[in-house]
C-alpha positions in Angstrom: 201.0 94.4 -5.4 203.2 96.2 -7.3 202.2 98.5 -10.5 202.7 97.1 -13.7 204.6 100.2 -16.2 203.6 101.0 -20.1 207.1 100.9 -21.9 208.6 104.1 -22.5 207.9 104.6 -26.3 204.2 104.0 -25.8 203.8 107.1 -23.4 204.8 109.0 -26.2 202.2 108.3 -27.9 198.7 109.9 -27.0 194.9 109.6 -28.2 194.9 112.8 -29.9 198.5 112.6 -31.6 197.4 111.0 -34.8 194.6 112.9 -35.2 193.3 111.0 -38.3 197.0 112.0 -40.4 196.0 115.8 -39.1 198.8 117.6 -38.6 199.3 120.9 -36.8 198.8 124.0 -38.9 201.6 126.5 -39.6 201.3 129.8 -37.4 199.8 133.0 -39.1 202.0 134.6 -41.4 203.9 137.3 -41.4 202.6 140.7 -42.7 205.5 143.0 -42.5 206.3 143.9 -46.5 209.8 144.4 -44.6 210.8 140.6 -44.4 210.9 140.9 -48.4 214.6 140.6 -48.6 215.3 140.7 -52.9 213.3 141.0 -55.4 213.7 137.7 -56.6 212.4 136.0 -53.4 208.8 139.1 -53.8 208.9 136.9 -57.2 208.7 133.9 -55.6 205.8 135.2 -52.9 203.7 136.3 -55.8 204.0 132.9 -57.2 203.0 131.0 -54.4 200.3 133.4 -53.6 198.9 133.3 -57.6 199.2 129.5 -57.2 197.5 129.3 -53.4 194.6 131.3 -55.3 194.4 128.7 -58.1 194.0 126.4 -55.6 191.6 128.2 -53.4 189.3 129.0 -57.2 189.3 125.0 -57.5 188.2 124.1 -54.0 185.6 126.4 -53.8 184.1 125.0 -57.2 184.6 121.6 -55.6 182.5 122.3 -52.3 179.5 124.4 -53.7 179.0 121.2 -55.9 180.0 118.6 -53.3 179.9 120.2 -49.3 180.1 116.8 -48.3 183.7 116.3 -49.5 185.7 116.2 -46.1 189.3 116.6 -47.7 188.4 119.6 -49.4 187.8 121.2 -46.5 190.8 120.4 -44.3 192.8 121.6 -47.4 190.8 124.7 -48.0 191.2 126.1 -44.3 194.5 125.0 -44.4 195.4 127.6 -47.2 193.3 130.3 -46.0 195.0 129.9 -43.0 198.4 130.0 -44.8 197.6 133.4 -46.4 195.7 134.6 -43.3 192.5 135.6 -44.6 190.5 136.1 -41.6 186.8 136.6 -42.7 187.1 133.5 -45.4 189.2 131.3 -42.6 186.2 131.5 -39.8 183.7 130.7 -42.5 185.5 127.7 -43.7 185.8 126.2 -40.5 181.9 127.2 -39.4 181.2 125.2 -42.6 183.2 122.5 -42.4 181.8 121.9 -38.6 178.4 122.7 -39.5 179.2 118.9 -41.2 181.7 117.3 -39.6 183.3 117.6 -35.8 186.3 119.2 -36.0 189.9 116.9 -35.0 191.4 118.3 -31.5 193.7 120.2 -33.7 191.7 121.9 -35.6 190.0 123.7 -32.3 193.3 124.4 -30.3 194.9 126.1 -34.0 191.5 128.0 -34.3 191.5 128.9 -30.7 195.3 130.2 -31.0 194.0 132.4 -34.0 191.3 133.9 -32.4 193.4 134.5 -29.2 196.6 136.3 -31.5 194.2 138.2 -33.3 191.9 139.7 -30.1 193.3 141.3 -27.0 191.7 142.5 -24.0 189.1 141.0 -21.6 186.0 142.0 -24.3 187.9 138.5 -26.8 187.5 136.2 -23.7 183.6 134.8 -23.9 184.3 134.0 -27.8 187.5 132.3 -27.2 186.0 130.5 -24.2 182.7 129.3 -26.1 185.7 128.1 -28.8 187.3 125.2 -26.3 183.4 124.5 -25.3 182.4 123.6 -28.6 186.1 121.6 -28.8 185.6 119.7 -25.5 182.1 119.0 -26.3 182.7 117.4 -29.8 185.9 115.5 -28.9 187.7 113.5 -26.0 191.3 114.8 -26.5 193.5 115.5 -22.6 195.7 118.0 -24.7 192.3 120.2 -26.0 191.4 119.9 -22.4 194.7 121.2 -20.8 194.7 124.2 -23.1 190.9 125.5 -21.9 192.1 124.8 -18.0 195.9 127.1 -19.1 193.4 129.9 -21.8 191.0 130.1 -18.4 193.6 131.3 -15.7 195.9 133.1 -17.5 193.4 134.8 -19.4 190.2 135.9 -16.8 190.6 138.4 -14.8 188.6 137.3 -12.0 190.3 134.0 -12.0 194.0 135.9 -12.0 193.0 137.6 -8.9 192.1 134.4 -7.2 188.8 136.2 -6.2 186.1 134.2 -4.8 183.8 134.3 -7.8 187.0 133.5 -10.2 188.2 130.7 -8.1 184.8 128.9 -8.6 184.5 129.6 -12.1 188.1 128.2 -12.8 186.8 124.9 -10.5 184.2 124.3 -12.7 186.1 123.6 -15.9 188.1 121.3 -14.0 186.1 119.2 -12.6 184.1 119.0 -16.1 187.3 117.7 -17.7 187.6 115.2 -15.1 184.3 114.7 -15.8 184.7 113.8 -19.0 188.7 112.3 -19.5 189.7 112.2 -15.6 189.5 108.2 -16.2 191.8 108.3 -19.5 194.4 105.3 -18.0 197.4 106.8 -19.8 197.3 110.9 -19.7 193.6 111.4 -17.3 196.6 111.9 -14.6 197.7 115.6 -16.6 194.5 116.4 -15.9 194.8 115.5 -12.2 198.2 116.8 -11.6 197.1 120.5 -13.2 193.9 120.6 -10.6 196.2 119.7 -7.8 198.6 122.4 -8.8 195.9 125.4 -9.2 194.4 124.3 -5.3 198.1 124.5 -4.4 198.3 127.9 -5.7 195.5 128.6 -4.1 196.9 127.4 -0.8 199.9 129.5 -1.3 197.9 132.7 -2.0 195.9 132.6 1.2 196.9 134.5 3.8 199.6 132.6 6.4 197.2 134.3 9.6 193.8 133.1 7.8 193.9 128.9 9.1 189.9 128.2 8.4 191.1 129.1 5.2 193.8 127.3 4.7 193.1 124.2 6.3 190.1 124.0 4.2 192.2 124.5 1.1 194.8 121.5 2.7 191.4 119.2 2.8 190.4 119.8 -0.5 194.3 119.0 -1.7 194.5 115.7 -0.2 190.4 114.8 -1.6 192.1 115.3 -5.2 194.7 113.5 -3.4 192.8 110.6 -2.7 190.4 110.8 -5.7 193.3 110.2 -8.4 194.7 107.1 -6.2 191.4 105.8 -6.4 191.4 105.8 -10.5 193.3 103.7 -12.8 195.9 105.5 -14.6 199.6 105.4 -15.0 202.2 105.9 -12.9 200.0 105.6 -10.1 202.7 104.5 -7.3 204.3 108.1 -8.0 201.5 109.5 -7.4 201.1 107.7 -4.5 204.6 108.4 -3.0 203.7 112.3 -4.0 201.1 112.1 -2.0 202.9 110.7 1.3 205.4 113.8 0.5 202.9 116.4 0.5 201.3 114.9 4.1 204.6 115.4 5.6 204.9 119.2 4.3 201.5 119.8 6.2 203.4 118.3 9.2 201.8 115.0 9.8 204.1 112.1 10.4 203.4 108.8 8.4 204.9 105.8 10.0 208.2 104.2 8.0 207.5 100.6 6.8 208.5 98.3 3.6 205.5 99.1 2.3 204.2 101.7 0.3 201.0 101.9 1.8 202.4 102.1 5.4 201.6 105.1 7.2 198.5 106.0 5.1 194.4 105.3 6.1 193.3 102.5 5.4 189.6 103.4 3.5 192.7 105.1 1.1 194.8 102.2 1.2 192.0 100.0 0.0 190.8 102.1 -2.4 194.3 102.2 -4.1 194.2 98.3 -4.1 191.2 98.2 -6.2 192.5 100.7 -8.6 195.9 99.2 -9.2 194.1 95.8 -9.4 192.2 97.2 -12.4 194.8 98.7 -13.8 197.3 95.7 -14.1 194.4 93.9 -15.7 193.9 96.2 -18.1 197.5 97.6 -19.2 198.7 95.2 -21.8 195.3 96.4 -23.8 196.7 100.2 -23.5 200.3 98.9 -24.8 198.4 97.9 -28.1 196.1 100.5 -28.6 199.7 102.4 -28.6 202.1 101.0 -29.8 199.1 99.2 -33.0 198.1 101.0 -36.1 194.5 100.2 -34.9 191.3 101.3 -35.7 189.4 104.2 -33.9 186.5 102.2 -33.0 188.8 99.6 -31.7 190.5 102.8 -29.5 187.1 103.3 -28.1 187.1 103.1 -24.9 184.9 105.2 -22.7 183.4 105.3 -19.2 180.6 107.1 -19.3 178.1 108.4 -16.5 175.3 110.8 -16.2 174.9 113.4 -18.8 178.1 112.3 -20.1 176.1 109.6 -22.4 174.3 112.2 -23.9 177.4 114.2 -25.2 178.3 110.4 -26.5 175.0 110.2 -28.6 175.8 113.7 -29.7 179.1 113.0 -31.0 178.0 109.9 -32.4 174.9 111.4 -34.7 177.3 113.6 -35.8 179.5 111.5 -37.3 177.1 109.0 -38.1 173.8 110.8 -38.7 172.2 108.2 -40.5 171.8 105.8 -38.5 168.0 106.2 -36.6 168.8 104.5 -33.8 171.3 106.1 -32.5 169.3 109.4 -33.0 166.5 107.3 -31.1 168.9 106.7 -28.6 170.3 110.4 -28.2 166.1 111.6 -27.5 166.1 109.4 -25.0 169.0 110.1 -22.9 168.2 113.9 -23.7 164.9 112.7 -21.6 166.8 111.1 -18.9 169.0 114.1 -18.3 166.2 116.2 -17.8 166.8 118.5 -21.0 164.3 121.4 -22.2 161.8 121.2 -24.8 163.5 123.6 -26.7 166.1 121.0 -26.5 164.7 118.0 -28.0 162.6 119.6 -30.4 165.7 120.8 -31.5 167.6 117.4 -31.9 164.0 115.9 -33.2 164.4 118.3 -36.4 167.8 117.9 -37.1 166.9 114.1 -37.4 164.5 114.5 -39.2 166.7 115.9 -42.0 168.5 112.7 -42.3 168.4 109.8 -45.0 166.6 107.5 -43.0 164.8 104.5 -43.8 160.8 104.4 -43.6 161.2 102.3 -40.3 163.3 104.5 -38.8 161.4 107.6 -38.8 158.3 105.7 -38.1 160.7 104.7 -35.0 161.7 108.2 -34.5 158.1 110.2 -34.4 157.1 107.1 -32.0 159.7 107.6 -29.5 159.0 111.8 -30.2 156.2 111.1 -29.3 156.0 108.9 -25.8 158.5 111.2 -24.6 155.7 114.2 -25.3 153.1 111.5 -23.4 155.4 111.0 -20.1 156.5 114.7 -19.8 152.4 115.6 -20.0 151.3 112.7 -17.8 154.1 112.0 -15.6 155.7 115.6 -15.3 158.6 115.7 -13.3 159.1 118.8 -10.4 160.9 122.2 -11.3 159.4 121.4 -15.8 156.8 123.3 -16.9 154.2 121.4 -18.1 153.7 120.6 -21.9 150.8 121.5 -24.3 149.5 118.3 -25.5 148.9 120.1 -28.4 152.3 118.8 -29.5 151.5 115.3 -29.3 148.5 116.3 -31.5 150.9 118.4 -34.0 153.2 115.3 -34.4 151.0 113.0 -34.8 149.5 115.0 -37.7 152.9 115.6 -39.4 153.7 112.1 -39.2 150.3 110.9 -40.3 150.8 113.4 -43.6 154.3 111.6 -44.2 153.3 108.5 -43.9 150.4 108.0 -45.3 152.0 108.5 -48.9 154.4 105.3 -48.4 152.7 103.0 -45.6 149.1 102.8 -46.8 147.4 99.9 -46.3 150.3 98.8 -43.5 150.4 97.8 -40.4 152.8 100.2 -39.0 150.3 103.8 -40.3 147.8 101.3 -38.3 150.0 101.3 -35.5 150.7 105.3 -35.6 146.7 106.3 -36.1 146.0 103.2 -33.3 148.0 105.3 -30.6 146.5 108.9 -31.5 143.2 108.0 -31.5 144.2 106.2 -27.2 145.7 108.9 -27.0 143.1 111.5 -27.2 140.6 108.9 -25.5 142.6 108.9 -22.2 145.0 111.4 -21.8 143.0 114.1 -24.1 139.3 113.0 -22.9 138.2 113.8 -26.9 135.7 111.5 -27.9 135.3 113.3 -31.0 138.6 113.5 -31.7 139.4 110.0 -31.1 136.6 109.1 -33.7 137.9 111.9 -36.1 141.4 109.5 -36.3 139.8 106.5 -36.9 137.7 108.2 -39.9 141.1 109.4 -41.3 142.6 106.1 -41.4 139.5 104.6 -43.5 139.3 107.3 -45.7 143.5 106.2 -46.5 143.0 102.8 -45.4 139.3 101.7 -46.2 140.6 98.2 -47.4 142.4 96.9 -44.4 139.8 94.7 -42.4 142.3 95.5 -39.3 141.4 99.2 -38.9 137.5 99.1 -39.2 138.0 96.1 -36.3 140.1 98.7 -34.3 137.5 101.2 -34.7 134.7 98.7 -33.9 137.2 97.8 -31.1 137.2 101.6 -29.3 133.2 102.2 -29.8 132.8 98.4 -28.5 134.5 99.1 -25.0 133.3 102.2 -24.7 129.5 100.7 -24.6 128.4 102.1 -27.5 126.6 99.2 -29.1 124.9 101.7 -31.4 127.5 103.6 -33.4 129.3 100.0 -33.4 126.7 98.2 -35.3 126.4 101.4 -37.4 130.5 100.6 -38.5 129.1 97.2 -39.6 126.7 98.1 -41.7 129.1 100.0 -43.2 131.7 97.5 -44.0 130.0 94.1 -44.2 129.7 94.7 -47.7 133.2 95.5 -48.3 135.6 93.3 -49.8 138.8 92.5 -48.0 141.7 90.8 -48.6 141.6 86.8 -47.7 139.1 85.7 -46.2 138.3 89.0 -44.7 134.7 89.7 -46.2 133.5 86.2 -44.2 135.4 87.4 -41.3 133.5 90.5 -40.7 130.3 89.3 -41.5 131.1 86.4 -39.2 132.5 89.0 -36.3 128.8 91.2 -37.0 126.9 88.2 -35.6 128.8 87.2 -33.0 128.4 91.0 -31.7 124.9 91.4 -32.2 124.7 87.4 -30.3 126.5 89.0 -27.3 125.4 93.1 -27.4 122.7 93.4 -29.3 119.1 92.0 -29.1 117.0 89.2 -30.7 115.5 91.9 -33.4 119.2 93.1 -33.6 120.6 89.4 -34.2 117.7 88.7 -36.9 118.3 91.9 -38.7 122.2 91.2 -39.0 121.4 88.0 -40.3 119.3 88.7 -43.2 121.7 91.2 -44.0 124.5 88.9 -43.4 122.8 86.0 -45.2 123.0 86.9 -48.7 126.4 88.5 -48.7 127.6 85.0 -47.7 125.9 83.6 -50.3 127.5 85.7 -52.4 130.8 84.9 -51.4 130.7 81.3 -51.1 129.2 81.4 -54.9 132.1 83.4 -55.6 134.5 81.1 -54.4 133.2 78.4 -56.0 133.1 80.2 -59.2 136.8 81.1 -58.4 137.5 77.0 -57.7 135.8 75.9 -60.6 138.1 78.1 -62.6 141.5 77.0 -61.2 140.1 72.8 -61.5 139.8 73.6 -65.3 143.0 75.7 -65.2 144.9 72.0 -63.4 142.8 69.8 -65.9 144.0 71.7 -69.0 147.4 71.3 -67.4 147.3 67.5 -66.8 146.1 67.3 -70.9 149.2 69.4 -71.6 151.5 67.3 -70.4 149.5 64.2 -71.8 150.4 65.7 -75.2 153.3 66.9 -74.4 153.9 63.0 -73.2 152.3 61.4 -76.8 154.6 63.9 -78.7 157.8 62.9 -77.1 156.7 58.3 -77.8 155.4 59.4 -81.3 159.0 61.0 -82.4 160.7 56.8 -81.1 161.5 55.2 -84.5 158.6 52.5 -85.5 161.4 49.7 -85.2 161.1 50.0 -81.2 157.2 48.4 -81.6 156.7 45.1 -82.9 153.3 45.5 -82.7 153.3 48.3 -85.0 155.3 46.8 -87.4 152.8 43.1 -87.9 149.8 46.1 -87.5 151.6 47.7 -90.6 152.3 44.2 -92.5 148.9 42.5 -92.1 147.3 46.5 -93.2 149.2 46.3 -97.0 147.3 45.8 -99.7 146.8 42.3 -101.3 146.5 41.7 -104.9 142.5 40.7 -106.1 141.9 38.0 -108.8 145.9 38.3 -110.1 145.8 42.3 -110.2 147.3 44.7 -108.0 144.6 47.3 -106.4 145.1 49.3 -103.9 141.7 49.3 -102.9 140.4 46.7 -99.8 136.7 45.4 -99.8 136.0 46.5 -96.5 133.7 43.5 -95.7 136.5 40.2 -96.7 138.9 42.6 -94.1 136.9 42.2 -91.5 135.5 38.5 -92.2 139.5 37.4 -92.5 141.1 39.3 -89.8 138.0 38.5 -87.4 137.1 34.7 -86.0 133.5 34.1 -85.0 132.5 33.4 -82.1 132.8 30.4 -80.4 136.1 29.7 -81.8 139.1 29.2 -79.6 140.4 32.9 -78.4 143.5 34.3 -80.7 145.9 35.3 -77.8 148.3 37.5 -80.1 144.9 39.2 -81.4 144.2 40.4 -77.7 148.0 41.2 -77.1 147.6 43.5 -80.3 144.4 44.6 -79.3 145.7 46.0 -75.6 149.2 48.0 -77.7 147.1 49.7 -79.7 145.1 50.9 -76.4 145.8 55.2 -77.2 148.5 56.8 -75.0 145.9 59.1 -73.5 143.9 56.4 -72.2 147.0 55.7 -70.2 148.0 58.7 -69.6 144.5 59.0 -67.2 144.8 55.9 -65.9 147.6 57.0 -64.3 146.6 60.4 -63.1 145.8 59.9 -59.3 144.6 62.9 -58.4 142.4 64.3 -55.8 141.3 67.8 -55.9 141.0 69.0 -52.1 138.6 72.8 -51.9 137.5 74.5 -48.6 140.6 74.3 -46.8 141.5 76.3 -44.0 144.1 79.1 -45.1 146.3 78.3 -42.5 146.4 75.1 -43.3 149.6 74.0 -45.3 151.2 71.5 -46.7 151.8 69.2 -43.3 148.4 69.6 -42.2 147.4 68.5 -45.8 150.1 65.0 -45.5 148.9 64.5 -41.8 145.5 65.0 -42.7 146.1 62.0 -45.5 148.0 59.9 -43.0 146.1 57.0 -42.4 145.4 56.8 -46.4 148.8 56.8 -47.3 150.5 56.6 -50.5 151.0 60.5 -50.8 153.3 61.8 -53.6 152.9 65.5 -53.7 151.0 67.8 -52.5 150.3 71.2 -54.2 148.6 73.5 -52.4 147.8 76.9 -54.5 148.4 80.9 -53.3 146.9 84.1 -54.4 149.8 85.8 -57.1 149.4 88.9 -55.9 149.1 88.6 -51.7 151.2 85.1 -51.4 148.1 83.8 -49.3 146.4 80.8 -48.9 143.8 80.5 -51.6 142.2 77.3 -49.5 142.9 74.6 -52.7 144.9 72.1 -53.6 145.7 69.5 -55.6 147.0 66.0 -54.0 149.0 63.7 -55.8 148.9 59.4 -55.1 150.4 57.0 -56.0 148.0 54.4 -57.3 143.8 54.1 -58.1 143.6 52.5 -54.4 144.9 55.4 -52.1 143.5 57.9 -54.0 139.8 55.7 -53.4 140.5 55.7 -50.3 141.2 59.7 -50.1 137.8 60.7 -51.9 136.1 58.6 -48.9 137.4 61.3 -46.8 135.5 64.2 -48.1 133.6 66.2 -45.6 135.7 65.1 -42.5 137.3 68.3 -40.7 140.5 69.4 -40.5 141.4 72.8 -38.6 137.8 73.4 -37.7 136.0 73.5 -41.6 135.2 70.6 -43.6 137.1 69.5 -46.9 135.5 68.9 -49.8 137.4 65.9 -51.9 137.2 64.4 -55.1 138.9 63.2 -58.1 140.7 65.1 -60.8 140.5 63.7 -63.6 141.0 65.5 -67.0 139.1 63.2 -69.2 135.3 64.1 -68.1 136.0 67.6 -68.6 133.8 69.6 -70.6 135.7 70.0 -74.0 135.5 65.7 -74.0 131.8 65.9 -73.3 131.5 68.4 -76.1 133.8 66.5 -78.1 131.0 63.7 -77.9 128.3 65.2 -78.5 130.0 66.9 -82.0 130.7 63.3 -83.3 127.1 61.9 -82.9 125.5 64.9 -84.4 127.9 64.0 -87.1 126.6 59.9 -87.4 123.2 61.3 -87.7 123.4 63.5 -89.8 126.0 60.9 -92.8 123.9 58.3 -91.8 120.2 59.0 -91.4 117.9 56.8 -89.3 119.6 54.1 -89.5 122.3 55.9 -87.7 119.8 57.5 -85.1 118.1 54.1 -83.9 121.9 52.4 -83.6 123.3 55.2 -81.6 119.6 54.9 -79.2 120.5 51.3 -79.2 123.4 51.9 -77.8 122.5 54.4 -75.3 119.6 52.6 -74.4 121.8 49.7 -73.2 122.3 48.7 -69.7 123.1 45.3 -69.0 127.1 44.1 -68.8 126.3 41.9 -72.3 127.0 44.3 -74.3 126.7 43.6 -78.2 128.7 46.2 -80.0 127.9 47.3 -83.5 128.6 49.3 -86.4 130.3 49.7 -89.6 133.7 50.4 -87.3 132.9 47.2 -84.8 136.1 45.2 -85.0 135.3 42.8 -81.8 133.2 40.4 -83.8 131.7 40.3 -87.3 128.5 42.8 -88.2 125.3 40.1 -88.2 123.4 40.4 -91.4 119.6 40.4 -91.0 117.1 37.9 -93.1 115.1 39.8 -95.2 111.8 40.6 -93.7 113.3 41.4 -90.4 114.1 44.4 -89.1 116.4 45.5 -86.9 113.8 47.0 -84.1 112.7 44.0 -84.1 113.5 42.5 -80.7 114.8 38.6 -80.9 113.2 36.5 -78.7 115.3 33.2 -76.7 114.4 30.3 -79.7 115.7 32.9 -82.3 119.0 33.0 -80.3 121.6 34.4 -82.4 121.0 33.5 -86.1 124.0 32.1 -87.9 125.3 34.1 -90.9 123.6 32.5 -94.4 126.0 31.1 -97.1 125.0 32.8 -100.5 123.1 29.3 -101.9 120.8 29.8 -99.0 120.6 33.9 -100.1 119.5 32.6 -103.9 117.0 30.5 -102.4 115.5 32.7 -100.6 114.9 35.2 -103.3 113.7 32.2 -105.8 110.9 31.2 -102.8 110.1 35.4 -102.6 
């Protein structure tokens, strides 16, 4: 298989050459005063120095007020490095690294500056620590190369090739290969550096020590085999170098047409697989090298083992406000068997970041999960943790979240977890009860909190304690139907756990409470019904107002009415007063005549608009609905009736939960009657109460009618009272309308000597009106 190579221009760009625009900083300036050749040069330097001092003051003021300004940190360090203010430069670098990861070039400059200022073996540990911090924060081949060169050149034990020095040097080489040995375009540089180091050790080995030389040859061969099994650039060149090295060791390889001829089968197989992997991704590597792509698109890591922890460590430093990263970081530390001190430090650092309440809760629960696992299932070689760590973490979480998560599932979940660990892990029942009691002080109106406490006692067989909790909470007011639910729950508890006397006592306690709740619900339903009726009346008034605004010429009946009511001349004179008796006799025909169709049509048109609106109102009021029911449940319930136009399910304006009440509009009265016939039928386990919603029979209409009767009695005296009384006593369909406002039939004039209260006989029948002559004769006879 042929190897696909990267183009020359693509190999000139490494992963850290750009470094977000950071360029290598200049070397420290020469402080030798003899470097000034003239007074003009000295003046120019003084001017530059004054300008830099002014820039430093500006940057210091900016960083004091806004320490998160990344660019200000970079410029501040750059100027301090130019003026060679070493102490301030160290402080500036440390201050920036507290907030941000330094770029690889900044770590290289820092290490080189410290190396140029310090000499001797005493400075080696401090500079080595700087390199360690740098390679921990960034994946950089050049930084690793500088670190490895520094160790080989400055560590005395490594330079002397002592056994301890050799082991010390191999450790950073192996860690470098673990971190960046899989880097496709730059990883081969680390492999080559490792081989050269081992070759130097082989060259320095005594020629007479054959055992040591053979062991070193095998070590170099192993490095070759490892490198040939990973995909990277110039794989064929590495293969040829390996074959040449084997020849130098005196091994004769069979020459052939293929590059793989003469090498062992397992090496050849690993090489082929690595070459296939490289050819599959070489085009992606070229795009990364050639195009201006974002850092996230360039991020190509192969992570194994503890490397994941290092990645999360860098991630939370770059993105500290992402709670999920901190959670995964804690889990990776636990998987890597990190010490409790290290995990606790990361957890405390995460709490200082700006996160949401849900993210903080997830962090606390993750921390507690880890502590629980390490206490209940300790790992060999690790010290057993004290349970007080869990209790302290729970206590801190409770104090924090009680301010913000009152009456929420999150706070309930936290305390339920705490009580369960106190009971099962710590075996402390009193502590578990204390946890529940502390929750009830915060969330006493939360039904689920009481139920969780009761469930714990019931599961433990503590019937008396559970019953005591029921007595404490059955009279409390809970949202929705919670008050009823806790009462019914107590009765179920006594049926399953208590004696008959216990059950009877619970019934005596619960029954008045349920009646009280039922009365409250009915009052609420009545209030809602009245509100609905008022709303309907308002709509009717609005409709009448809209109709009244239409010009009169659109209503012929109204024109006829106005024309008929115009005043007529009496006795040839203009008169604005019309005799009511004459008007009545003139307009209305006696009984028995042919019906006046035109008059009947006028009467129909004079029906008030409000009566029409009521006739069109076909609405049913439904109550006692299961709180889990929705519009679709009600629509299916009335599906056999049909004619459903709209469903208005009422909800609580604060909680948004259903109130168990609804208005259902139907297309006509026939469907409404059929719907009301379904009263007391079951829906989702509850009997529905269905009634006609008719605003015209409201309380206000009744009060208005009573008021009119009282006024009539007051104005007309006993006679009006008798007329009203007779109208109330009518029970048959043959109703005779009487009174001064009657318009359907003429008033009967009783003959002298008769009384209004005397009942009529069948022989008398309906008396005809008498003429003037008949009246005159009656007076004369009398």
